[in-house]
OpenMM code with the backbone's topology and positions (N, CA, C; nanometers):
from openmm import Vec3, app, unit

residues = "MET LYS THR ILE ILE LYS ASP LEU ARG THR ALA ALA GLY LEU THR GLN GLN GLN LEU ALA ASN ARG VAL ARG VAL THR VAL ARG THR ILE ASN SER ILE GLU ARG GLY GLU TYR ASN PRO SER LEU VAL LEU ALA TYR LYS ILE ALA GLN VAL PHE HIS THR THR VAL GLU GLU LEU CYS CYS LEU LYS GLU ASN VAL GLU CYS GLU GLU ASN GLN ASP GLU ASP HIS LYS".split()
positions = [
    Vec3(0.2340, 0.4654, -0.2851),
    Vec3(0.1576, 0.3478, -0.2588),
    Vec3(0.2018, 0.2805, -0.1316),
    Vec3(0.3254, 0.3043, -0.0894),
    Vec3(0.3818, 0.2357, 0.0246),
    Vec3(0.3033, 0.2627, 0.1501),
    Vec3(0.2661, 0.3884, 0.1834),
    Vec3(0.1938, 0.4218, 0.3033),
    Vec3(0.0555, 0.3588, 0.2987),
    Vec3(-0.0055, 0.3681, 0.1844),
    Vec3(-0.1412, 0.3170, 0.1734),
    Vec3(-0.1508, 0.1668, 0.1981),
    Vec3(-0.0613, 0.0945, 0.1429),
    Vec3(-0.0625, -0.0509, 0.1587),
    Vec3(-0.0396, -0.0858, 0.3051),
    Vec3(0.0532, -0.0194, 0.3687),
    Vec3(0.0756, -0.0486, 0.5101),
    Vec3(-0.0506, -0.0108, 0.5953),
    Vec3(-0.1026, 0.1024, 0.5664),
    Vec3(-0.2284, 0.1433, 0.6382),
    Vec3(-0.3444, 0.0491, 0.6183),
    Vec3(-0.3638, 0.0116, 0.4919),
    Vec3(-0.4730, -0.0850, 0.4671),
    Vec3(-0.4495, -0.2190, 0.5305),
    Vec3(-0.3253, -0.2629, 0.5268),
    Vec3(-0.2887, -0.3901, 0.5897),
    Vec3(-0.3102, -0.3919, 0.7357),
    Vec3(-0.2613, -0.2870, 0.8039),
    Vec3(-0.2825, -0.2856, 0.9511),
    Vec3(-0.4304, -0.2621, 0.9882),
    Vec3(-0.4997, -0.1802, 0.9104),
    Vec3(-0.6436, -0.1623, 0.9370),
    Vec3(-0.7208, -0.2928, 0.9224),
    Vec3(-0.6780, -0.3799, 0.8298),
    Vec3(-0.7406, -0.5070, 0.8084),
    Vec3(-0.6940, -0.6128, 0.9089),
    Vec3(-0.5971, -0.5758, 0.9913),
    Vec3(-0.5439, -0.6691, 1.0927),
    Vec3(-0.4591, -0.7784, 1.0324),
    Vec3(-0.3979, -0.7494, 0.9244),
    Vec3(-0.3119, -0.8489, 0.8563),
    Vec3(-0.1635, -0.8192, 0.8874),
    Vec3(-0.0868, -0.9234, 0.9045),
    Vec3(0.0589, -0.9099, 0.9161),
    Vec3(0.1135, -0.9063, 0.7773),
    Vec3(0.2411, -0.8662, 0.7646),
    Vec3(0.3054, -0.8723, 0.6391),
    Vec3(0.3081, -1.0115, 0.5837),
    Vec3(0.3299, -1.1121, 0.6683),
    Vec3(0.3303, -1.2506, 0.6251),
    Vec3(0.1965, -1.2927, 0.5688),
    Vec3(0.0843, -1.2527, 0.6319),
    Vec3(-0.0427, -1.2907, 0.5843),
    Vec3(-0.0749, -1.2254, 0.4490),
    Vec3(-0.0366, -1.0993, 0.4304),
    Vec3(-0.0556, -1.0301, 0.3037),
    Vec3(0.0281, -1.1002, 0.1965),
    Vec3(0.1510, -1.1281, 0.2317),
    Vec3(0.2424, -1.1954, 0.1338),
    Vec3(0.1865, -1.3324, 0.0930),
    Vec3(0.1298, -1.4068, 0.1849),
    Vec3(0.0696, -1.5346, 0.1486),
    Vec3(-0.0491, -1.5171, 0.0602),
    Vec3(-0.1288, -1.4136, 0.0852),
    Vec3(-0.2518, -1.3940, 0.0001),
    Vec3(-0.2166, -1.3569, -0.1422),
    Vec3(-0.1050, -1.2785, -0.1602),
    Vec3(-0.0715, -1.2363, -0.2974),
    Vec3(0.0448, -1.3202, -0.3548),
    Vec3(0.0874, -1.4191, -0.2820),
    Vec3(0.1873, -1.5127, -0.3279),
    Vec3(0.3245, -1.4501, -0.3583),
    Vec3(0.3729, -1.3724, -0.2623),
    Vec3(0.5071, -1.3148, -0.2736),
    Vec3(0.5723, -1.3385, -0.1322),
    Vec3(0.6962, -1.2957, -0.1213),
    Vec3(0.7684, -1.3144, 0.0044),
    Vec3(0.7337, -1.1926, 0.0945),
    Vec3(0.7590, -1.2141, 0.2255),
    Vec3(0.7448, -1.1071, 0.3240),
    Vec3(0.8400, -0.9932, 0.2865),
    Vec3(0.9588, -1.0304, 0.2385),
    Vec3(1.0597, -0.9314, 0.2033),
    Vec3(1.0006, -0.8371, 0.0955),
    Vec3(0.9254, -0.8913, -0.0014),
    Vec3(0.8629, -0.8121, -0.1072),
    Vec3(0.7671, -0.7118, -0.0478),
    Vec3(0.6765, -0.7547, 0.0432),
    Vec3(0.5819, -0.6714, 0.1070),
    Vec3(0.6537, -0.5614, 0.1842),
    Vec3(0.7540, -0.6020, 0.2625),
    Vec3(0.8282, -0.5070, 0.3411),
    Vec3(0.8985, -0.4025, 0.2523),
    Vec3(0.9545, -0.4443, 0.1437),
    Vec3(1.0193, -0.3528, 0.0508),
    Vec3(0.9184, -0.2503, -0.0089),
    Vec3(0.8002, -0.3001, -0.0443),
    Vec3(0.6950, -0.2113, -0.0962),
    Vec3(0.6557, -0.1110, 0.0062),
    Vec3(0.6330, -0.1570, 0.1281),
    Vec3(0.5920, -0.0684, 0.2343),
    Vec3(0.6955, 0.0387, 0.2700),
    Vec3(0.8228, 0.0041, 0.2489),
    Vec3(0.9299, 0.1034, 0.2764),
    Vec3(0.9673, 0.1858, 0.1560),
    Vec3(0.8950, 0.1628, 0.0447),
    Vec3(0.9175, 0.2408, -0.0746),
    Vec3(1.0404, 0.2068, -0.1515),
    Vec3(1.0954, 0.0879, -0.1221),
    Vec3(1.2150, 0.0429, -0.1914),
    Vec3(1.1854, -0.0352, -0.3188),
    Vec3(1.0628, -0.0723, -0.3388),
    Vec3(1.0225, -0.1580, -0.4487),
    Vec3(0.8818, -0.1152, -0.4952),
    Vec3(0.8659, -0.0939, -0.6243),
    Vec3(0.7376, -0.0667, -0.6846),
    Vec3(0.6811, -0.1952, -0.7376),
    Vec3(0.5610, -0.2366, -0.6959),
    Vec3(0.5054, -0.3641, -0.7401),
    Vec3(0.4681, -0.3562, -0.8866),
    Vec3(0.4751, -0.4730, -0.9499),
    Vec3(0.4289, -0.4854, -1.0899),
    Vec3(0.2802, -0.4560, -1.0926),
    Vec3(0.2282, -0.4299, -1.2103),
    Vec3(0.0862, -0.4085, -1.2224),
    Vec3(0.0041, -0.5322, -1.1722),
    Vec3(0.0525, -0.6487, -1.2049),
    Vec3(-0.0151, -0.7738, -1.1576),
    Vec3(-0.0169, -0.7787, -1.0096),
    Vec3(0.1004, -0.7514, -0.9426),
    Vec3(0.1020, -0.7588, -0.8018),
    Vec3(0.0153, -0.6488, -0.7362),
    Vec3(0.0185, -0.5316, -0.7940),
    Vec3(-0.0651, -0.4189, -0.7434),
    Vec3(-0.2143, -0.4567, -0.7529),
    Vec3(-0.2491, -0.5227, -0.8608),
    Vec3(-0.3875, -0.5710, -0.8781),
    Vec3(-0.4235, -0.6752, -0.7741),
    Vec3(-0.3334, -0.7681, -0.7409),
    Vec3(-0.3609, -0.8662, -0.6370),
    Vec3(-0.3776, -0.7994, -0.4998),
    Vec3(-0.2878, -0.7029, -0.4724),
    Vec3(-0.3000, -0.6363, -0.3439),
    Vec3(-0.4307, -0.5545, -0.3371),
    Vec3(-0.4665, -0.4934, -0.4423),
    Vec3(-0.5973, -0.4204, -0.4449),
    Vec3(-0.7111, -0.5147, -0.4216),
    Vec3(-0.7073, -0.6317, -0.4777),
    Vec3(-0.8149, -0.7330, -0.4573),
    Vec3(-0.8269, -0.7681, -0.3132),
    Vec3(-0.7149, -0.7855, -0.2409),
    Vec3(-0.7168, -0.8241, -0.1012),
    Vec3(-0.7921, -0.7190, -0.0228),
    Vec3(-0.7759, -0.5953, -0.0588),
    Vec3(-0.8385, -0.4837, 0.0182),
    Vec3(-0.9705, -0.4352, -0.0464),
    Vec3(-1.0216, -0.5118, -0.1429),
    Vec3(-1.1492, -0.4800, -0.2073),
    Vec3(-1.1504, -0.3379, -0.2655),
    Vec3(-1.0437, -0.3013, -0.3327),
    Vec3(-1.0287, -0.1725, -0.3936),
    Vec3(-0.9698, -0.1926, -0.5349),
    Vec3(-0.9339, -0.0841, -0.5996),
    Vec3(-0.8702, -0.0930, -0.7328),
    Vec3(-0.7319, -0.0364, -0.7259),
    Vec3(-0.6513, -0.0695, -0.8255),
    Vec3(-0.5169, -0.0151, -0.8355),
    Vec3(-0.5248, 0.1361, -0.8438),
    Vec3(-0.6207, 0.1856, -0.9204),
    Vec3(-0.6357, 0.3300, -0.9379),
    Vec3(-0.6630, 0.3964, -0.8035),
    Vec3(-0.7479, 0.3341, -0.7225),
    Vec3(-0.7767, 0.3918, -0.5902),
    Vec3(-0.6529, 0.3853, -0.4954),
    Vec3(-0.5758, 0.2790, -0.5056),
    Vec3(-0.4513, 0.2766, -0.4261),
    Vec3(-0.3596, 0.3927, -0.4629),
    Vec3(-0.3505, 0.4182, -0.5904),
    Vec3(-0.2650, 0.5303, -0.6360),
    Vec3(-0.3264, 0.6679, -0.5979),
    Vec3(-0.4524, 0.6816, -0.6173),
    Vec3(-0.5158, 0.8090, -0.5838),
    Vec3(-0.5129, 0.8366, -0.4327),
    Vec3(-0.5306, 0.7321, -0.3543),
    Vec3(-0.5276, 0.7538, -0.2094),
    Vec3(-0.3916, 0.8005, -0.1625),
    Vec3(-0.2837, 0.7462, -0.2239),
    Vec3(-0.1477, 0.7929, -0.1969),
    Vec3(-0.1377, 0.9411, -0.2276),
    Vec3(-0.1823, 0.9825, -0.3415),
    Vec3(-0.1716, 1.1261, -0.3790),
    Vec3(-0.2484, 1.2111, -0.2786),
    Vec3(-0.3667, 1.1681, -0.2373),
    Vec3(-0.4427, 1.2479, -0.1425),
    Vec3(-0.3735, 1.2583, -0.0067),
    Vec3(-0.3129, 1.1560, 0.0342),
    Vec3(-0.2362, 1.1566, 0.1643),
    Vec3(-0.1221, 1.2564, 0.1545),
    Vec3(-0.0490, 1.2512, 0.0430),
    Vec3(0.0652, 1.3439, 0.0224),
    Vec3(0.0112, 1.4866, 0.0180),
    Vec3(-0.1002, 1.5108, -0.0470),
    Vec3(-0.1563, 1.6468, -0.0530),
    Vec3(-0.1926, 1.6957, 0.0860),
    Vec3(-0.2557, 1.6093, 0.1640),
    Vec3(-0.2948, 1.6481, 0.3001),
    Vec3(-0.1742, 1.6754, 0.3875),
    Vec3(-0.0673, 1.5955, 0.3701),
    Vec3(0.0543, 1.6159, 0.4491),
    Vec3(0.1158, 1.7501, 0.4095),
    Vec3(0.1153, 1.7877, 0.2818),
    Vec3(0.1739, 1.9132, 0.2395),
    Vec3(0.0890, 2.0269, 0.2930),
    Vec3(-0.0395, 2.0181, 0.2945),
    Vec3(-0.1298, 2.1210, 0.3446),
    Vec3(-0.1046, 2.1375, 0.4934),
    Vec3(-0.0830, 2.0264, 0.5671),
    Vec3(-0.0579, 2.0389, 0.7105),
    Vec3(0.0717, 2.1098, 0.7389),
    Vec3(0.1752, 2.0847, 0.6543),
    Vec3(0.3040, 2.1528, 0.6709),
    Vec3(0.2878, 2.3023, 0.6380),
    Vec3(0.2059, 2.3384, 0.5431),
    Vec3(0.1870, 2.4766, 0.5062),
    Vec3(0.1198, 2.5550, 0.6202),
    Vec3(0.0389, 2.4841, 0.7023),
    Vec3(-0.0332, 2.5535, 0.8110),
    Vec3(0.0464, 2.5632, 0.9392),
    Vec3(0.1649, 2.5079, 0.9416),
    Vec3(0.2497, 2.5159, 1.0623),
    Vec3(0.3199, 2.6471, 1.0702),
] * unit.nanometer
topology = app.Topology()
chain = topology.addChain("A")
for resn in residues:
    res = topology.addResidue(resn, chain)
    for name in ("N", "CA", "C"):
        topology.addAtom(name, app.Element.getBySymbol(name[0]), res)
């Protein structure tokens, strides 16, 4: 989920502070999620999904698809 949240945030033109304000957490929490040091609660994941007009399930699935694509790219090298 970490890569997807950062990608969605930057694509939306949001800073970590702006996202943190929207979901009512600290910048440190957003930073930790993006670095993979913290897994958000279901409630927080839902709030983040709402900001990006998606679902928690899609956030999770998108991450899996990115990892699959990265693995396929490494296999072709």
